[in-house]
N, C-alpha and C positions, 0 to 999 in steps of 0.2 A: 331335527327339524329346530328344537328350542336351542339345540346349540349354536345354529348358525345364526338366531336371531339376535342370541348374544353377544357371538361373534361382530356384529357388524357394527354397535355403538362403541365397543372397545377399540375396535380397528380405527373409527372416526378419533376417538378421543387421541389414540396414539399417534395417529398422522398429525395432529394440532399440536400436540406435546413436541414432537420431531421438529416440526415446521417452527416451533417457537423458539425452541434453544438454538436451529440454525440461523433464524434471524438474528439473536442476539452475538452470534459469531460472527455473521457477516456485518453488523453495524460495526464490532470491534475492528474486524479486517478492513472496512471502508474507512474507520477513522485513521489507520494504522497507514493505508494507502495517500489518505489526504495529507498525513504528517510527512510521508517521504516527500510528497509533490511539493509541499510548501518548504522543506529543508531545502529540495533543487531550485526553488524558486527564489529563495533568499541567496542563494550561494550565488546562482547565476547573474544575480543582480550587483553582486560585488564588483565595483569598479576598479581595475588597476590602470594607474598612469604611468605611461611611458615618455620622458619627460626628454626633451634635445638639447643640445647646445645652442646658444643665441645663433651662431656662424653655420647652422645648419641650414641648407636651401630647400624652399619648400619641393624640389623634385626628390631629394633626398629623403623628406619624410613621408612623400608619398610611396617611395619604393620601399622604405621599411613597412608602410602598411600594407603594402602587398606580399612581402615577405612574412609577416604576421599572420596574414589571413591564411596562408598556406599551413601554417601550425595547427596543428590536433588539439591543442590546450586553447585556441581561440573561438569564442562564439561568434562573437562581432566586435567590429571597430569603428571607430570614428575619429577623425582629426581635431581636435579642439588650437586653433591658433591662439598667438600671443594676446590678439585683441580679444577675440571669443572669450580667452580665460578670466582677461582682467574686467570683462564687463559682469560675468558671473561672480569673481570676488566681490566686485561693488554691490552686486543684490545682494548677497551672502551678509557682507560688513555694515550695507546702507552707509557707505562712507565713497569717496573717489580717490583710490589709491595713488592714481599716477597724480592728482593734485596734491597728494600730501608729502610722496616721494619725489616728484617732479620727472618720474620714469616709470616705464612699467617692468615691474620687477618678476615677473611671471615668464614661463616659456611655453613654446610650442610643444604640443604633447599629443598621443593617440591615447586615448580611452578606451580599454580592453574590458570586454566581458569575457570572463571565462568558462568552460565547462564545468559542472559540478564537480567530479573528481578531482578536479585540480585545485580545487579551492581549499587549501590545507597547507600550514606553515612549510612543510616539506617540498610540497611540489613549489609554492611560491617563490622559496629560496633558490631553488633549481632554477625556476623560469628565470629570476632577476640575474642570476650568474650569468645564464644564456645571453641575455638580451645586452649588458653591458660590455660584453665581449666587443659590441658595434662601436667604434670611435664617436658615432654622434649621438649616441645616448648618455644622456649626462646621467640620468638616475630613473629607478624602479620604484613607485611606493603604491601603499593600501594601506589600510587601517587594519593594524597587527591585532588591535584589542577587538574588533567587531570579528575577524575571521576567529580567533581564538575561543570569545564567549561564544559564539554561534555555533564552532563544532562540538565545544564542551556540552553546551544545553543540547542540541539535537540529538548528542549522545546518552545523555542522561535520560531523553524524552525516549528515545526508542527502545533503551535497556528496558525502562518500565512498562513500557505498552508491550514488548515483547515479552517479557514474563508475566502479564494480565493474561497476554495471549495463549501462553503454552498452559497454566492455569484453567482459563476457560473452555481450551481446547477439550482439556482431561475432563473438566465437568460436563462437558456436551458430551463427549462419548460415554461417560456413565450414565447420565439422564436418559440418554436414546436408548442405552441399553436395557436399564431398566423397564423404561416406556414400554420397549418393545415384548421384551419377557413378562411384562404385565398383560400385556394385551393376548399374549399365547398362553397365558394361564387359564383364561378362558376355553381354550380348545384341548385342552391335556386329555380330558376322557376320550373326546372323536380320535386324537391321535392313539391312544393305549387300544381304542376297540377296532379301528383300522389294522393294528398291528395284530391282536387277537383274531383276527377274519383271516390271516395269514398273507395280508399286503407286505409287499418289502419296503426296506426303508427307504430306497430311493423315489419309488413311488408315494409314499406317505410325504416325503420332505418336499417333493418337486412342487405342488400346487402350496405350498406355505412359501417356499423358497418365491415363485411367481408371485404370491401375493406381496412380499416383504419388498421385490424389487417393484413392483409399483407403488406401494405406499412410500417408498424412501423417494421415488422420482416428484409422488405428489406431495409431499413433506418439503423437497428440495424447491419446487417451483412455487409453492405457496411464501416459502421465505424467501424466493429473490424478488416476487411481485412485491412481498412487502417490503423489503429494502429499498427496491427501485421507485416504490412509492414515497419511502422516507427520503431519499436523495433528491428527488424531484422535487419535492416540497422544500427540503433545504436551500435547495439551487434559488428557487424562486424566491425564496427569503434574502439567500445572502448570494447575488450572482457571482460574485467573487470564487464560488464554489468550483463553478463551472470551468474556470481557468487552470485548476488543480487537479481535476477526474482526470485519470489516465484510462481510456476505454478498453485499452489492451489489459491493463491491470484488473479492472472491473470486470471485466468478462472470466478473467481466469479467475476471481474471486467467485464469482456466481456459480460458473461451471463446478469450481472447487465445494461448494456448498450444495449441488444437487449431486456430485457424486458421493461427498460424504454423508448423505443421508443414506443414498442407497447402498452403499458399503456396509454401514453400520447397521441398517436395517435388515442387510440379508444374513449378515456374521451372527448376530443377536437373533433371528429368527430361526436360522439353521441348528446354531447351539441348543436353542430352548426345544428345540422338536425331538433332538437326538438326547437330551437329559430324559425327557417325559416316557421314550422308547425305552432308556435303561430302567426308569423307574418299576417298583411292584405296584401291582393295582391298587395295594392297602395303601400306599406311599401318596397317591394322587390326593387323598381327601386330607 
């Protein structure tokens, strides 16, 4: 009876310990997801300008837009007329370009927003080559510096966060394993006693495995609830985060946290029970 009473608080501490490390892993996972979403948002906000020759008719511009909208690399497009272009330029420069030059030097264009996977130098160069095959297209331009810096920076951030994630995952597995094994330490005499009275190995391990499944599930759920509270608080403080959150990826992250808690708890518990079954009674002290 005393063994059972000692085991309960140990299980409670083990559940909290596992939940804490799962929560830390979940926070890092959430940061990775947001970093991925932020990278996508920046890339998909890049504008590629398809400029037309002066003699291009409105009908041909509209036809080209319809062709572009059917391309897999285009996320969104809109036409910018010569008048709209010079008006935008005047707002940026703070002067009237037409008054200064005596004519409108700009061209009718189509502003393209690309899908994330196409916002890189190689893909953009291929798209430019493809578009320049049309005799109505004068040029295709974008900010090369922005694309290069953006891809380099996000690549470095991804490598750093990925490395931290791998190290933290290893630490999480190690901590959970040791927490569970410590919890099982208080049950070593009960395990050995059951073996000595003739209980089979499967009979002895079954209740501990079931308890491990339950503990892992509870730990995972506690970690998910804590993570959800952090995400909700952060979103209220910074509403822009709601635009970055991907429900599918968040759902996968939370399910992964629960599954990881269950699997590691089960494996660690089962290993500990088998270990104590193999030990001599004198070695338990």
